[in-house]
VEXKOL-439380 format. One record per residue (C-alpha): x, y, z. Coordinates in Angstrom, 1 decimal. Layout:
BEGIN
- u  v  w
- X  Y  Z
...
end
This chain:
BEGIN
- u  v  w
- 66.4  148.8  30.7
- 69.9  150.3  31.1
- 69.3  152.7  28.1
- 65.9  153.7  29.5
- 67.5  154.5  32.9
- 70.3  156.5  31.2
- 67.8  158.5  29.2
- 65.7  159.3  32.3
- 68.9  160.5  34.0
- 69.7  162.8  31.2
- 66.2  164.3  31.1
- 66.1  164.6  34.9
- 69.4  166.5  35.0
- 68.3  168.8  32.2
- 65.1  169.8  34.0
- 67.0  170.1  37.2
- 69.3  172.6  35.6
- 66.9  174.6  33.5
- 63.6  174.7  35.3
- 62.6  177.0  38.2
- 60.1  174.7  39.8
- 59.3  176.6  43.0
- 55.5  177.0  43.1
- 53.7  180.2  43.9
- 51.1  178.3  45.8
- 50.7  174.8  47.3
- 48.4  172.5  45.3
- 47.2  169.8  47.7
- 45.3  167.8  45.1
- 47.7  165.1  43.6
- 50.5  166.3  45.8
- 53.6  164.1  45.3
- 56.7  164.4  47.3
- 60.2  163.8  46.0
- 61.2  162.4  49.3
- 59.7  161.3  52.6
- 62.0  161.2  55.6
- 60.5  158.6  58.0
- 61.8  158.4  61.6
- 60.6  154.9  62.6
- 61.9  155.1  66.2
- 63.9  157.3  68.5
- 65.4  154.3  70.3
- 69.0  153.5  69.5
- 71.7  151.0  70.4
- 74.6  153.5  70.2
- 76.0  155.9  72.7
- 76.7  159.0  70.5
- 78.0  162.1  72.1
- 76.2  164.2  69.5
- 72.6  163.3  70.3
- 70.3  161.8  72.9
- 68.4  159.3  70.9
- 70.0  156.4  72.7
- 68.7  157.8  76.0
- 65.1  157.3  74.8
- 63.3  155.1  77.4
- 62.4  151.6  76.3
- 58.8  152.5  77.5
- 58.6  154.9  74.5
- 58.3  151.9  72.3
- 54.7  151.6  73.4
- 54.0  155.1  71.8
- 55.5  154.1  68.4
- 52.8  153.7  65.8
- 54.5  152.1  62.8
- 53.3  148.5  62.8
- 52.9  146.8  59.4
- 49.2  147.7  59.1
- 49.8  151.4  59.6
- 52.8  151.4  57.3
- 50.6  149.9  54.6
- 47.8  152.4  55.2
- 50.1  155.4  55.0
- 52.1  154.3  51.9
- 49.1  153.3  50.0
- 47.7  156.8  50.3
- 50.8  159.0  50.0
- 52.8  159.6  46.8
- 56.6  159.8  46.8
- 59.5  159.0  44.6
- 61.9  158.2  47.4
- 61.6  157.1  51.1
- 64.5  157.4  53.6
- 64.1  155.4  56.8
- 66.0  156.6  59.8
- 65.8  157.1  63.6
- 67.2  156.4  66.2
- 68.4  153.2  64.7
- 65.9  151.6  62.4
- 67.7  148.2  62.3
- 66.7  147.5  66.0
- 63.1  147.1  64.9
- 62.4  143.3  64.7
- 60.3  143.5  61.5
- 62.3  146.2  59.9
- 62.8  144.3  56.6
- 59.1  143.7  56.3
- 58.5  147.4  56.7
- 60.9  148.1  53.8
- 59.2  145.4  51.7
- 55.7  146.9  52.3
- 56.8  150.5  51.5
- 58.5  149.4  48.3
- 55.6  147.2  47.1
- 52.8  149.5  48.2
- 54.2  152.9  47.1
- 56.6  152.0  44.4
- 59.1  154.4  45.9
- 62.8  153.8  46.0
- 63.8  153.0  49.6
- 67.0  153.9  51.5
- 67.8  153.5  55.2
- 70.5  154.6  57.5
- 72.4  152.6  60.1
- 75.1  152.9  62.7
- 76.2  149.3  61.8
- 76.2  148.0  65.4
- 73.6  145.2  64.9
- 75.9  143.9  62.1
- 74.5  140.3  61.9
- 70.9  141.4  61.8
- 71.6  144.1  59.2
- 73.4  141.6  56.9
- 70.5  139.2  57.3
- 68.0  141.9  56.5
- 70.0  143.1  53.4
- 70.1  139.6  52.0
- 66.5  138.9  52.7
- 65.5  142.1  50.8
- 67.8  141.4  47.9
- 66.5  137.9  47.4
- 62.9  139.3  47.2
- 63.9  141.8  44.5
- 63.5  144.9  46.7
- 65.4  147.8  45.3
- 67.1  149.7  48.2
- 70.3  151.4  49.2
- 72.1  151.6  52.5
- 73.5  154.7  54.2
- 76.3  153.9  56.6
- 76.9  156.6  59.2
- 80.6  157.2  59.8
- 82.1  160.3  61.3
- 85.8  159.8  60.5
- 88.5  157.2  60.9
- 88.5  154.6  63.7
- 89.5  156.8  66.7
- 87.3  159.8  65.9
- 84.4  157.6  64.8
- 84.4  155.4  67.9
- 84.8  158.5  70.1
- 81.7  160.1  68.4
- 79.7  156.9  68.8
- 80.7  156.2  72.4
- 81.4  152.6  71.5
- 84.8  151.1  70.8
- 84.8  148.8  67.8
- 82.0  150.6  65.9
- 84.3  151.6  63.1
- 85.3  148.0  62.5
- 81.7  147.0  62.2
- 81.3  149.7  59.5
- 84.2  148.2  57.7
- 82.6  144.8  57.9
- 79.4  146.1  56.4
- 81.3  147.8  53.6
- 83.0  144.6  52.7
- 79.6  142.7  53.0
- 77.9  145.2  50.7
- 80.7  145.2  48.1
- 80.8  141.4  48.0
- 77.0  141.1  47.6
- 76.8  144.1  45.2
- 74.5  146.1  47.5
- 74.6  149.8  46.8
- 75.7  151.9  49.8
- 77.1  155.3  50.7
- 79.0  156.6  53.7
- 77.5  159.6  55.6
- 80.0  161.9  57.3
- 78.6  164.6  59.6
- 81.1  167.5  60.2
- 81.5  168.5  63.9
- 84.2  170.6  65.4
- 86.0  167.4  66.8
- 86.3  165.7  63.4
- 86.7  168.6  61.0
- 90.4  167.8  60.6
- 89.5  164.4  59.1
- 86.9  165.6  56.6
- 89.2  166.0  53.6
- 91.4  163.0  54.2
- 88.4  160.8  55.0
- 86.6  161.8  51.8
- 89.8  161.5  49.8
- 90.5  158.0  51.2
- 87.1  156.6  50.4
- 86.8  158.4  47.1
- 90.0  156.5  45.9
- 88.2  153.3  46.9
- 85.2  154.2  44.8
- 82.9  154.8  47.8
- 80.6  157.8  47.7
- 80.6  160.0  50.8
- 77.8  162.3  51.7
- 78.6  165.3  53.9
- 76.3  166.7  56.5
- 76.6  169.8  58.6
- 76.1  169.4  62.4
- 72.7  170.7  63.5
- 71.2  171.2  66.9
- 67.4  171.3  66.9
- 64.9  170.8  69.6
- 65.0  167.0  69.4
- 68.7  166.8  70.2
- 70.1  167.2  73.7
- 73.9  167.2  73.5
- 75.8  165.2  76.1
- 76.9  168.0  78.5
- 80.4  166.6  79.0
- 81.2  167.3  75.4
- 78.8  170.2  74.7
- 81.6  172.8  74.6
- 83.7  170.7  72.1
- 80.7  170.1  69.9
- 78.7  173.2  69.6
- 80.3  176.0  71.7
- 83.2  176.3  69.3
- 82.8  179.7  67.7
- 85.4  179.0  65.1
- 83.6  175.9  63.8
- 81.4  177.7  61.1
- 84.4  179.6  59.7
- 86.7  176.6  59.7
- 84.0  174.5  58.1
- 83.5  177.1  55.4
- 87.2  177.0  54.6
- 87.3  173.2  54.5
- 84.3  173.0  52.2
- 85.8  175.6  49.9
- 88.9  173.4  49.6
- 86.8  170.2  49.1
- 84.8  171.8  46.3
- 87.9  172.2  44.2
- 88.0  168.4  43.9
- 84.4  167.5  44.7
- 81.9  169.9  43.2
- 79.0  167.9  44.7
- 79.7  169.7  48.0
- 79.1  173.2  46.6
- 75.5  173.4  48.0
- 76.9  172.8  51.5
- 79.6  175.4  51.0
- 77.1  178.0  49.8
- 74.8  177.1  52.8
- 77.5  177.5  55.5
- 78.8  180.6  53.8
- 75.4  182.3  53.9
- 74.8  181.2  57.5
- 78.2  182.8  58.4
- 77.1  186.0  56.8
- 73.7  185.8  58.6
- 71.8  185.6  55.3
- 68.5  184.0  54.5
- 69.7  180.8  52.9
- 67.7  179.4  50.0
- 64.3  178.7  48.6
- 63.3  175.8  50.8
- 61.4  172.9  49.4
- 60.0  171.5  52.6
- 56.4  170.5  52.1
- 56.8  171.2  48.3
- 59.0  168.2  47.6
- 59.7  166.9  51.1
- 57.8  165.5  54.1
- 59.0  164.2  57.4
- 57.1  161.7  59.6
- 57.9  160.9  63.2
- 57.8  157.7  65.3
- 54.5  158.6  66.9
- 52.7  159.7  63.7
- 53.8  163.4  63.8
- 54.1  165.2  60.4
- 56.4  168.0  59.6
- 57.7  169.7  56.4
- 61.4  169.2  57.3
- 63.8  167.6  59.7
- 63.8  170.6  62.1
- 60.7  169.1  63.7
- 59.9  172.6  65.1
- 56.5  173.3  66.7
- 55.7  176.2  64.5
- 55.8  174.0  61.5
- 53.9  171.1  63.0
- 51.2  169.8  60.6
- 49.4  167.3  62.8
- 49.3  163.6  63.6
- 48.4  160.8  61.2
- 46.6  159.0  64.0
- 43.8  161.5  63.5
- 43.1  160.1  60.0
- 43.9  156.5  60.8
- 47.1  156.9  58.7
- 45.2  157.7  55.5
- 47.3  160.6  54.1
- 44.6  161.8  51.7
- 42.1  162.2  54.6
- 44.9  163.9  56.6
- 45.5  166.5  53.9
- 41.8  167.2  53.6
- 41.4  167.8  57.3
- 44.6  170.0  57.5
- 44.2  172.0  54.3
- 44.4  175.4  56.1
- 47.4  174.3  58.2
- 49.3  173.0  55.1
- 48.8  176.4  53.4
- 49.8  178.3  56.5
- 53.1  176.3  56.9
- 53.8  176.6  53.2
- 53.7  180.4  53.5
- 56.0  180.4  56.5
- 58.5  178.4  54.5
- 58.1  180.3  51.3
- 58.6  183.7  53.1
- 61.7  182.2  54.8
- 60.4  183.0  58.3
- 62.0  179.8  59.5
- 65.5  180.8  58.2
- 68.5  180.9  58.5
- 68.5  177.1  58.6
- 71.0  174.2  58.6
- 68.8  171.8  56.7
- 70.9  171.4  53.6
- 68.9  168.7  51.9
- 66.3  171.1  50.7
- 69.0  173.3  49.2
- 69.7  170.6  46.6
- 66.2  171.0  45.1
- 66.7  174.8  44.8
- 70.3  174.6  43.6
- 69.4  176.1  40.2
- 68.0  179.1  42.2
- 71.0  179.6  44.4
- 74.3  178.7  42.7
- 76.1  180.2  39.7
- 75.4  178.2  36.5
- 79.1  177.2  36.1
- 78.9  175.5  39.6
- 75.7  173.7  38.7
- 77.2  172.3  35.6
- 80.2  171.0  37.6
- 77.9  169.3  40.1
- 75.7  167.8  37.4
- 78.6  166.5  35.4
- 80.0  164.8  38.5
- 76.6  163.3  39.4
- 76.0  162.2  35.9
- 79.4  160.4  35.7
- 78.7  158.6  39.0
- 75.2  157.5  37.7
- 76.7  156.1  34.5
- 79.3  154.1  36.5
- 76.5  152.6  38.6
- 74.4  151.7  35.6
- 77.2  149.8  33.8
- 78.6  148.0  36.9
end
């Protein structure tokens, strides 16, 4: 099994490097996404200064559509390699682990989910429950720096310690996890030391760029410190350039912010081609921007049958595809899609550096 996985990794990396796979047109028949980003809820148990999810009224829960039956209907009719569950805070959903199990068994997709770590006991119980049932999953621990900076960003003292507790738990139970660091102006000074620290401990850190789309309303008390810092983009570009000397996997983020700073159209976006985003109330979008002009419709209209949804929205799918292809929604901060088009945007020597790093990480995981 290990040799098969290793072989698939080699083939996947080869195609990733050599093939320009951006389509001229969108073929809806047999459409399969590389990733579905699924926002299960906007509710959250944190008090982050960088978003307003935690201010979502408890009454909004009545509008959420993702009970187990609807999860099963949707994932039995949509094709995807990978599903990423997020929010809000997905762990606060009472039957969250059953949702993960149904997605895995119904779709066959790999499942990953994010968490702020606050509901530590429940998260640990869910992780063990899933592992005992043979569900293949991974955990993404959101952490925006060391203790002082992280707790400041979360608005809750002690959050960082809970992240450390979950790290120890995952390591002791051999559960794969990553740390997710989002760069804001207030924590930029910790980006390099934070990544260095955890890299030495063998922990992978993903790096996100702060974004401010229509679903986020920043806490006004901290708005100036977070998004009104005009130096932020240039400082971030400088930090990313330095990071890339040691960690080539951050080259896509560096190229992205560099082009944004130069007010350039960014990259061939793979939203709707390889990526789909679903909201807590059944809304469907091609990317995390959740912008109205890219809205595809609501799954409630097709009773959560994605095949029927596509058939009824064929014209809209093609209209949105053309908007994305012609880059009418750019410049854009949604870096995840850049990773698919990396062979179209980066110099070959940089691609080789990234793939070499990723390949070595993959080999280490296989032989642990």
